[in-house]
C-alpha positions as CSV (number, residue, x, y, z in Angstrom):
1,M,126.6,-10.0,95.5
2,F,122.8,-9.9,95.5
3,S,121.5,-6.6,94.4
4,P,118.0,-5.1,93.6
5,T,117.0,-5.1,90.0
6,R,116.2,-1.4,90.1
7,E,119.8,-0.6,91.2
8,I,121.4,-2.7,88.5
9,I,119.1,-1.0,85.9
10,A,119.7,2.5,87.1
11,D,123.4,2.0,87.1
12,A,123.2,0.8,83.5
13,Q,121.2,3.8,82.6
14,R,123.7,6.1,84.1
15,K,126.6,4.5,82.3
16,G,124.6,4.4,78.9
17,V,125.0,0.7,78.6
18,G,122.8,-2.4,78.4
19,I,122.2,-5.0,81.2
20,G,122.0,-8.7,80.3
21,A,119.2,-10.7,81.8
22,F,119.7,-14.5,81.3
23,N,117.0,-17.3,81.7
24,V,117.6,-19.8,84.5
25,I,116.2,-23.3,84.0
26,T,118.7,-25.4,86.1
27,V,121.2,-24.7,88.8
28,E,123.9,-25.0,86.1
29,H,122.3,-22.2,84.2
30,A,122.6,-19.8,87.3
31,E,126.1,-20.9,88.0
32,A,127.1,-20.4,84.3
33,I,125.5,-17.0,84.1
34,V,127.3,-15.7,87.2
35,T,130.7,-17.2,86.0
36,G,130.2,-15.5,82.7
37,A,129.3,-12.3,84.2
38,E,132.3,-12.5,86.5
39,A,134.6,-13.0,83.6
40,A,133.1,-10.1,81.9
41,G,133.2,-7.9,84.9
42,C,129.6,-7.0,84.5
43,A,126.3,-7.0,86.7
44,V,123.9,-9.4,85.5
45,I,120.2,-10.4,86.1
46,L,119.1,-14.0,86.7
47,Q,115.6,-14.5,85.6
48,I,113.3,-17.5,86.2
49,S,110.2,-17.7,83.9
50,E,106.8,-19.1,84.6
51,N,107.6,-21.9,82.2
52,A,110.7,-22.7,84.1
53,V,108.7,-22.9,87.3
54,R,106.3,-25.2,85.6
55,F,109.2,-27.4,84.7
56,H,110.1,-27.6,88.3
57,H,106.7,-29.1,89.2
58,G,105.2,-25.8,89.7
59,R,107.3,-25.0,92.7
60,L,109.0,-21.8,92.7
61,G,110.9,-22.0,96.0
62,P,113.6,-24.5,95.4
63,I,115.0,-23.1,92.1
64,A,114.6,-19.4,93.4
65,A,116.5,-20.3,96.5
66,A,119.3,-21.9,94.5
67,A,119.6,-18.9,92.2
68,R,119.4,-16.5,95.1
69,R,122.4,-18.2,96.8
70,V,124.4,-18.2,93.6
71,A,123.7,-14.6,93.3
72,E,124.8,-13.8,97.0
73,L,128.1,-15.5,96.4
74,A,128.9,-13.8,93.2
75,A,131.8,-11.3,92.7
76,V,129.7,-8.9,90.6
77,P,126.2,-7.5,91.3
78,V,123.4,-10.0,90.6
79,A,119.6,-9.4,90.6
80,L,116.8,-12.0,90.7
81,H,113.9,-11.5,88.4
82,L,110.6,-13.6,87.8
83,D,109.9,-13.5,84.2
84,H,106.8,-13.7,81.8
85,V,104.2,-14.2,84.7
86,E,100.7,-14.7,83.7
87,S,99.5,-16.6,86.9
88,D,98.5,-14.0,89.6
89,E,99.2,-16.8,92.2
90,L,102.9,-17.1,91.1
91,F,103.1,-13.3,90.8
92,D,102.2,-12.9,94.5
93,Q,105.0,-15.4,95.5
94,A,107.7,-13.2,94.1
95,A,108.5,-11.1,97.2
96,A,108.6,-14.0,99.6
97,N,111.0,-15.9,97.4
98,G,113.7,-13.1,97.3
99,F,112.9,-11.6,93.8
100,G,113.8,-7.9,93.3
101,S,111.5,-7.6,90.2
102,V,108.9,-9.4,88.2
103,M,107.6,-9.2,84.6
104,Y,103.8,-9.3,84.6
105,D,102.7,-10.5,81.2
106,A,99.1,-9.6,80.3
107,S,100.1,-9.0,76.6
108,R,97.7,-11.6,75.3
109,L,94.8,-9.6,76.6
110,P,93.0,-6.8,74.7
111,Y,94.6,-3.4,75.5
112,A,92.1,-2.2,78.0
113,D,92.2,-5.5,79.9
114,N,96.1,-5.6,79.8
115,V,96.0,-2.2,81.3
116,R,93.5,-3.0,84.1
117,A,95.4,-6.3,85.0
118,T,98.8,-4.8,85.0
119,A,97.9,-1.8,87.0
120,D,96.4,-3.9,89.6
121,A,99.5,-6.1,89.6
122,V,101.8,-3.1,89.9
123,R,99.8,-1.9,92.9
124,R,100.3,-5.3,94.7
125,A,104.0,-5.5,93.7
126,H,105.0,-2.0,94.7
127,A,103.4,-2.7,98.1
128,H,106.3,-5.1,98.5
129,D,108.9,-2.9,96.9
130,L,109.1,-5.0,93.7
131,W,110.3,-3.4,90.4
132,V,107.7,-4.3,87.7
133,E,108.2,-4.9,83.9
134,S,105.4,-5.5,81.5
135,E,104.9,-6.0,77.8
136,L,103.0,-4.0,75.2
137,G,102.7,-5.0,71.5
138,E,103.3,-8.7,72.0
139,V,106.8,-10.0,71.0
140,G,106.5,-12.7,68.5
141,G,107.8,-16.2,68.4
142,K,106.5,-17.7,71.7
143,D,105.6,-20.7,69.5
144,G,109.1,-20.9,68.1
145,T,108.2,-18.9,64.9
146,H,109.7,-15.7,63.8
147,A,107.0,-12.8,63.8
148,P,108.8,-9.8,62.5
149,G,105.6,-7.7,62.0
150,A,104.9,-7.3,65.8
151,R,105.4,-3.6,66.8
152,T,104.8,-1.4,69.7
153,D,103.2,2.1,69.0
154,P,105.0,5.0,70.8
155,D,101.9,6.8,71.6
156,E,100.2,3.7,73.0
157,A,103.3,2.9,75.0
158,S,103.3,6.4,76.6
159,A,99.6,6.0,77.6
160,Y,100.2,2.5,78.9
161,V,103.0,3.4,81.1
162,A,101.1,6.4,82.5
163,A,98.0,4.1,83.1
164,T,99.8,1.1,84.6
165,G,102.6,2.6,86.6
166,V,105.1,0.0,85.4
167,D,108.8,0.5,86.1
168,A,109.9,-0.9,82.8
169,L,108.4,-1.8,79.4
170,A,109.2,-4.7,77.0
171,V,108.6,-3.5,73.5
172,A,108.1,-5.3,70.1
173,V,110.7,-3.9,67.8
174,G,111.6,-6.8,65.4
175,S,112.9,-9.5,67.7
176,S,111.3,-12.8,68.4
177,H,111.3,-15.4,71.0
178,A,113.0,-18.9,70.6
179,M,115.2,-17.9,67.5
180,V,118.1,-20.3,66.9
181,T,119.5,-18.0,64.1
182,R,120.8,-14.5,64.6
183,D,119.2,-12.7,61.7
184,A,116.5,-10.6,63.3
185,R,116.5,-7.0,62.2
186,L,115.4,-4.4,64.6
187,D,113.5,-1.2,63.9
188,H,116.1,1.3,65.4
189,D,114.1,4.4,64.5
190,L,111.2,2.9,66.5
191,I,113.4,2.2,69.4
192,K,114.5,5.8,69.4
193,R,110.9,7.0,69.2
194,L,109.8,4.7,72.1
195,K,112.7,5.9,74.2
196,A,111.5,9.5,73.7
197,A,107.9,8.6,74.4
198,V,108.3,6.9,77.8
199,D,110.3,7.6,80.9
200,V,110.9,4.1,81.9
201,P,113.7,1.7,80.8
202,L,112.9,-0.3,77.6
203,V,113.4,-4.1,77.5
204,L,114.3,-6.3,74.5
205,H,112.9,-9.8,74.6
206,G,114.1,-12.4,72.1
207,S,117.6,-11.0,72.0
208,S,119.1,-14.5,71.1
209,G,118.1,-14.0,67.5
210,V,120.0,-10.7,67.2
211,G,123.4,-10.2,65.8
212,D,126.2,-8.5,67.7
213,D,126.3,-5.2,65.8
214,E,122.4,-5.1,65.6
215,L,122.3,-5.7,69.4
216,H,124.9,-3.0,70.1
217,E,123.1,-0.5,68.1
218,A,119.8,-1.3,69.8
219,V,121.4,-0.5,73.2
220,T,122.7,2.9,71.8
221,S,119.3,3.5,70.4
222,G,117.7,3.2,73.8
223,L,117.2,-0.4,74.9
224,V,118.5,-1.1,78.5
225,K,117.5,-4.7,79.7
226,I,118.4,-7.3,77.2
227,N,116.9,-10.7,77.7
228,V,118.6,-13.8,76.5
229,G,117.4,-17.4,76.9
230,T,117.5,-19.5,73.8
231,A,121.3,-18.8,73.1
232,L,122.1,-20.4,76.5
233,N,120.0,-23.5,75.7
234,V,121.6,-23.8,72.4
235,A,125.0,-23.8,74.1
236,F,123.9,-26.1,76.8
237,T,122.4,-28.7,74.5
238,G,125.2,-28.5,71.9
239,A,128.0,-29.1,74.6
240,I,126.0,-32.1,76.0
241,R,125.6,-33.6,72.6
242,R,129.2,-33.3,71.6
243,T,130.5,-34.6,75.0
244,V,128.1,-37.6,74.8
245,E,128.9,-38.4,71.2
246,Q,132.6,-38.5,72.0
247,D,132.2,-41.2,74.6
248,A,129.3,-43.7,74.3
249,T,130.1,-45.2,77.6
250,L,129.6,-41.9,79.6
251,V,127.2,-42.1,82.4
252,D,128.4,-39.5,84.9
253,P,126.2,-36.4,84.4
254,R,128.8,-34.2,85.9
255,K,131.1,-34.6,82.9
256,Y,128.6,-33.4,80.3
257,L,126.9,-30.9,82.6
258,R,130.3,-29.3,83.3
259,A,130.8,-28.9,79.5
260,A,127.4,-27.3,79.3
261,R,128.0,-25.0,82.2
262,E,131.4,-23.9,80.7
263,E,129.7,-23.3,77.2
264,M,126.9,-21.2,78.6
265,A,129.3,-19.1,80.6
266,T,131.2,-18.3,77.4
267,T,128.0,-17.4,75.8
268,V,127.0,-15.0,78.8
269,S,130.5,-13.4,78.6
270,W,130.1,-12.7,74.9
271,A,126.5,-11.2,75.2
272,L,127.5,-8.9,78.1
273,R,130.6,-7.6,76.3
274,V,128.3,-6.8,73.4
275,V,125.7,-4.9,75.4
276,T,128.1,-3.0,77.5
277,R,130.4,-1.9,74.8
278,L,130.4,2.0,74.7
Protein backbone atom coordinates (compact mmCIF):
# COMPACT_ATOMS: atom_id res chain seq x y z
CA MET A 1 0.00 0.00 0.00
CA PHE A 2 1.34 3.42 -0.90
CA SER A 3 2.08 5.57 2.15
CA PRO A 4 3.65 9.01 2.70
CA THR A 5 7.30 8.92 3.76
CA ARG A 6 6.63 11.10 6.81
CA GLU A 7 4.11 8.57 8.14
CA ILE A 8 6.44 5.61 7.69
CA ILE A 9 9.30 7.49 9.37
CA ALA A 10 7.09 8.65 12.24
CA ASP A 11 5.87 5.10 12.85
CA ALA A 12 9.47 3.81 12.95
CA GLN A 13 10.37 6.52 15.47
CA ARG A 14 7.43 5.59 17.69
CA LYS A 15 8.56 1.96 17.66
CA GLY A 16 12.23 2.82 18.16
CA VAL A 17 13.31 0.95 15.03
CA GLY A 18 14.92 1.80 11.71
CA ILE A 19 13.26 2.00 8.32
CA GLY A 20 15.05 0.63 5.26
CA ALA A 21 15.25 2.79 2.13
CA PHE A 22 16.44 0.92 -0.95
CA ASN A 23 17.60 2.25 -4.30
CA VAL A 24 15.49 1.49 -7.36
CA ILE A 25 17.24 1.33 -10.73
CA THR A 26 14.98 -1.06 -12.66
CA VAL A 27 11.43 -2.33 -12.22
CA GLU A 28 12.99 -5.57 -10.95
CA HIS A 29 14.60 -3.59 -8.12
CA ALA A 30 11.23 -2.18 -7.06
CA GLU A 31 9.56 -5.60 -7.22
CA ALA A 32 12.39 -7.21 -5.25
CA ILE A 33 12.34 -4.52 -2.55
CA VAL A 34 8.62 -4.90 -1.99
CA THR A 35 8.82 -8.71 -2.06
CA GLY A 36 11.58 -8.59 0.55
CA ALA A 37 9.63 -6.14 2.70
CA GLU A 38 6.52 -8.31 2.54
CA ALA A 39 8.56 -11.37 3.57
CA ALA A 40 9.96 -9.43 6.54
CA GLY A 41 6.58 -7.88 7.39
CA CYS A 42 8.09 -4.39 7.35
CA ALA A 43 7.31 -1.03 5.82
CA VAL A 44 9.89 0.15 3.30
CA ILE A 45 10.95 3.12 1.19
CA LEU A 46 11.60 2.89 -2.56
CA GLN A 47 14.06 5.56 -3.58
CA ILE A 48 15.05 6.70 -7.05
CA SER A 49 18.22 8.75 -7.32
CA GLU A 50 19.14 11.45 -9.78
CA ASN A 51 21.76 9.03 -11.14
CA ALA A 52 19.02 6.45 -11.79
CA VAL A 53 16.93 9.07 -13.58
CA ARG A 54 19.95 9.90 -15.72
CA PHE A 55 20.23 6.19 -16.59
CA HIS A 56 16.62 6.32 -17.79
CA HIS A 57 17.48 9.00 -20.38
CA GLY A 58 16.78 11.76 -17.87
CA ARG A 59 13.07 10.87 -17.75
CA LEU A 60 11.67 10.56 -14.25
CA GLY A 61 8.08 9.74 -15.19
CA PRO A 62 8.29 6.11 -16.43
CA ILE A 63 10.39 4.63 -13.61
CA ALA A 64 8.51 6.68 -11.02
CA ALA A 65 5.15 5.46 -12.33
CA ALA A 66 6.32 1.85 -12.26
CA ALA A 67 7.66 2.14 -8.71
CA ARG A 68 4.51 3.91 -7.54
CA ARG A 69 2.30 1.13 -8.95
CA VAL A 70 4.45 -1.56 -7.30
CA ALA A 71 4.04 0.34 -4.02
CA GLU A 72 0.27 0.62 -4.39
CA LEU A 73 -0.08 -3.16 -4.82
CA ALA A 74 2.14 -4.05 -1.85
CA ALA A 75 0.88 -5.79 1.26
CA VAL A 76 3.00 -3.51 3.49
CA PRO A 77 3.33 0.29 3.66
CA VAL A 78 5.66 1.55 0.91
CA ALA A 79 6.84 5.14 0.37
CA LEU A 80 8.39 6.72 -2.73
CA HIS A 81 11.45 8.95 -2.28
CA LEU A 82 13.50 10.94 -4.81
CA ASP A 83 17.12 10.70 -3.68
CA HIS A 84 20.35 12.72 -3.98
CA VAL A 85 18.83 15.44 -6.14
CA GLU A 86 21.17 18.25 -7.14
CA SER A 87 19.12 19.48 -10.11
CA ASP A 88 16.45 22.04 -9.23
CA GLU A 89 14.56 21.05 -12.37
CA LEU A 90 14.36 17.42 -11.25
CA PHE A 91 13.57 18.44 -7.67
CA ASP A 92 10.55 20.39 -8.85
CA GLN A 93 9.18 17.29 -10.65
CA ALA A 94 8.86 15.24 -7.45
CA ALA A 95 5.32 16.13 -6.41
CA ALA A 96 3.84 15.73 -9.89
CA ASN A 97 5.36 12.25 -10.16
CA GLY A 98 3.87 10.91 -6.95
CA PHE A 99 6.81 11.17 -4.55
CA GLY A 100 6.18 11.68 -0.85
CA SER A 101 9.67 12.94 -0.13
CA VAL A 102 12.87 14.14 -1.72
CA MET A 103 16.51 14.36 -0.64
CA TYR A 104 17.95 17.69 -1.78
CA ASP A 105 21.71 17.35 -1.98
CA ALA A 106 23.65 20.62 -1.73
CA SER A 107 26.46 18.99 0.29
CA ARG A 108 29.09 19.83 -2.33
CA LEU A 109 28.51 23.54 -1.71
CA PRO A 110 30.18 25.63 0.99
CA TYR A 111 28.15 25.67 4.20
CA ALA A 112 26.50 29.09 3.68
CA ASP A 113 25.54 28.23 0.09
CA ASN A 114 24.25 24.81 1.19
CA VAL A 115 22.00 26.48 3.77
CA ARG A 116 20.71 29.05 1.29
CA ALA A 117 19.97 26.53 -1.49
CA THR A 118 18.44 23.96 0.86
CA ALA A 119 16.19 26.48 2.63
CA ASP A 120 14.83 27.57 -0.74
CA ALA A 121 14.28 23.94 -1.79
CA VAL A 122 12.45 23.22 1.48
CA ARG A 123 10.12 26.17 0.94
CA ARG A 124 9.23 24.94 -2.55
CA ALA A 125 8.78 21.34 -1.43
CA HIS A 126 6.67 22.12 1.64
CA ALA A 127 4.29 24.06 -0.60
CA HIS A 128 3.53 20.67 -2.19
CA ASP A 129 3.47 18.77 1.14
CA LEU A 130 6.76 17.01 0.41
CA TRP A 131 8.98 15.74 3.24
CA VAL A 132 12.58 16.91 2.70
CA GLU A 133 15.87 15.27 3.61
CA SER A 134 19.23 16.96 3.19
CA GLU A 135 22.90 16.25 3.92
CA LEU A 136 25.54 17.97 6.03
CA GLY A 137 29.13 16.78 6.38
CA GLU A 138 29.47 15.09 3.00
CA VAL A 139 29.29 11.32 3.21
CA GLY A 140 32.36 9.87 1.54
CA GLY A 141 32.66 7.36 -1.22
CA LYS A 142 30.61 8.85 -4.04
CA ASP A 143 33.51 7.97 -6.33
CA GLY A 144 33.66 4.44 -4.92
CA THR A 145 36.36 5.09 -2.32
CA HIS A 146 36.06 4.69 1.42
CA ALA A 147 36.38 8.07 3.13
CA PRO A 148 36.14 7.33 6.86
CA GLY A 149 37.26 10.81 7.91
CA ALA A 150 34.05 12.63 6.90
CA ARG A 151 32.05 13.65 9.98
CA THR A 152 29.08 15.89 10.80
CA ASP A 153 29.51 18.35 13.67
CA PRO A 154 26.53 18.33 16.11
CA ASP A 155 26.51 22.08 16.70
CA GLU A 156 26.67 22.78 12.98
CA ALA A 157 23.91 20.20 12.42
CA SER A 158 21.64 21.95 14.92
CA ALA A 159 22.19 25.32 13.28
CA TYR A 160 21.70 23.83 9.82
CA VAL A 161 18.36 22.20 10.66
CA ALA A 162 17.10 25.40 12.24
CA ALA A 163 18.20 27.53 9.27
CA THR A 164 16.89 25.26 6.51
CA GLY A 165 13.75 23.71 8.00
CA VAL A 166 14.58 20.23 6.67
CA ASP A 167 12.52 17.28 7.88
CA ALA A 168 15.45 14.84 8.11
CA LEU A 169 19.23 15.04 8.07
CA ALA A 170 21.70 12.65 6.46
CA VAL A 171 24.87 12.66 8.56
CA ALA A 172 28.46 11.57 8.06
CA VAL A 173 29.36 9.17 10.88
CA GLY A 174 31.80 6.76 9.24
CA SER A 175 29.90 5.06 6.42
CA SER A 176 30.70 5.51 2.75
CA HIS A 177 28.81 5.19 -0.52
CA ALA A 178 29.48 2.33 -2.96
CA MET A 179 31.26 -0.01 -0.54
CA VAL A 180 31.24 -3.70 -1.52
CA THR A 181 32.78 -4.85 1.79
CA ARG A 182 31.01 -4.57 5.15
CA ASP A 183 33.81 -3.31 7.36
CA ALA A 184 32.86 0.35 7.93
CA ARG A 185 33.08 1.36 11.58
CA LEU A 186 30.57 3.97 12.73
CA ASP A 187 31.07 6.61 15.38
CA HIS A 188 28.25 5.67 17.75
CA ASP A 189 29.10 8.37 20.29
CA LEU A 190 28.76 10.95 17.51
CA ILE A 191 25.41 9.46 16.47
CA LYS A 192 24.12 9.90 20.03
CA ARG A 193 25.37 13.49 20.16
CA LEU A 194 23.75 14.26 16.81
CA LYS A 195 20.45 12.78 17.98
CA ALA A 196 20.58 15.01 21.06
CA ALA A 197 21.48 18.06 18.98
CA VAL A 198 18.71 17.95 16.36
CA ASP A 199 14.98 17.29 16.52
CA VAL A 200 14.58 15.64 13.09
CA PRO A 201 15.20 12.00 12.07
CA LEU A 202 18.79 11.10 11.23
CA VAL A 203 19.65 9.25 8.02
CA LEU A 204 22.54 6.89 7.30
CA HIS A 205 23.80 6.79 3.73
CA GLY A 206 26.24 4.10 2.59
CA SER A 207 24.71 1.40 4.78
CA SER A 208 25.76 -1.42 2.45
CA GLY A 209 29.26 -1.20 3.90
CA VAL A 210 28.11 -1.61 7.51
CA GLY A 211 27.93 -5.01 9.25
CA ASP A 212 24.81 -6.35 10.96
CA ASP A 213 25.77 -5.65 14.58
CA GLU A 214 27.22 -2.26 13.71
CA LEU A 215 24.06 -1.35 11.81
CA HIS A 216 21.78 -2.49 14.62
CA GLU A 217 23.76 -0.47 17.14
CA ALA A 218 23.55 2.58 14.87
CA VAL A 219 19.74 2.36 14.95
CA THR A 220 19.67 2.00 18.73
CA SER A 221 22.04 4.99 18.94
CA GLY A 222 19.63 7.19 17.02
CA LEU A 223 19.63 6.63 13.26
CA VAL A 224 16.20 6.13 11.68
CA LYS A 225 16.29 6.02 7.86
CA ILE A 226 18.85 3.49 6.63
CA ASN A 227 19.77 3.79 2.94
CA VAL A 228 20.88 0.67 1.05
CA GLY A 229 21.93 0.64 -2.59
CA THR A 230 25.16 -1.13 -3.43
CA ALA A 231 24.20 -4.33 -1.58
CA LEU A 232 21.27 -4.75 -3.97
CA ASN A 233 23.50 -4.27 -7.00
CA VAL A 234 25.98 -6.82 -5.66
CA ALA A 235 23.12 -9.31 -5.28
CA PHE A 236 21.65 -8.43 -8.69
CA THR A 237 24.92 -8.72 -10.60
CA GLY A 238 26.08 -11.82 -8.74
CA ALA A 239 22.86 -13.69 -9.49
CA ILE A 240 22.97 -12.81 -13.17
CA ARG A 241 26.62 -13.79 -13.46
CA ARG A 242 26.03 -17.17 -11.83
CA THR A 243 22.94 -17.90 -13.93
CA VAL A 244 24.57 -17.02 -17.24
CA GLU A 245 27.75 -18.92 -16.42
CA GLN A 246 25.71 -22.06 -15.71
CA ASP A 247 24.14 -22.00 -19.18
CA ALA A 248 26.10 -20.52 -22.07
CA THR A 249 23.08 -20.93 -24.38
CA LEU A 250 20.79 -18.78 -22.22
CA VAL A 251 19.20 -15.86 -24.09
CA ASP A 252 15.87 -15.33 -22.27
CA PRO A 253 16.43 -12.37 -19.89
CA ARG A 254 13.53 -13.44 -17.69
CA LYS A 255 15.54 -16.39 -16.45
CA TYR A 256 18.49 -14.38 -15.16
CA LEU A 257 16.41 -11.38 -14.11
CA ARG A 258 14.20 -13.67 -12.04
CA ALA A 259 17.29 -14.96 -10.23
CA ALA A 260 18.50 -11.38 -9.71
CA ARG A 261 15.13 -10.27 -8.37
CA GLU A 262 14.98 -13.17 -5.92
CA GLU A 263 18.52 -12.50 -4.66
CA MET A 264 17.76 -8.82 -4.11
CA ALA A 265 14.56 -9.69 -2.24
CA THR A 266 16.56 -11.90 0.11
CA THR A 267 19.01 -9.04 0.71
CA VAL A 268 16.16 -6.65 1.49
CA SER A 269 14.56 -9.04 3.99
CA TRP A 270 17.90 -9.48 5.75
CA ALA A 271 18.52 -5.73 6.00
CA LEU A 272 15.02 -4.96 7.25
CA ARG A 273 15.24 -7.59 9.97
CA VAL A 274 18.53 -6.07 11.14
CA VAL A 275 17.27 -2.49 11.38
CA THR A 276 13.93 -3.41 12.96
CA ARG A 277 15.39 -5.76 15.57
CA LEU A 278 14.53 -4.48 19.06
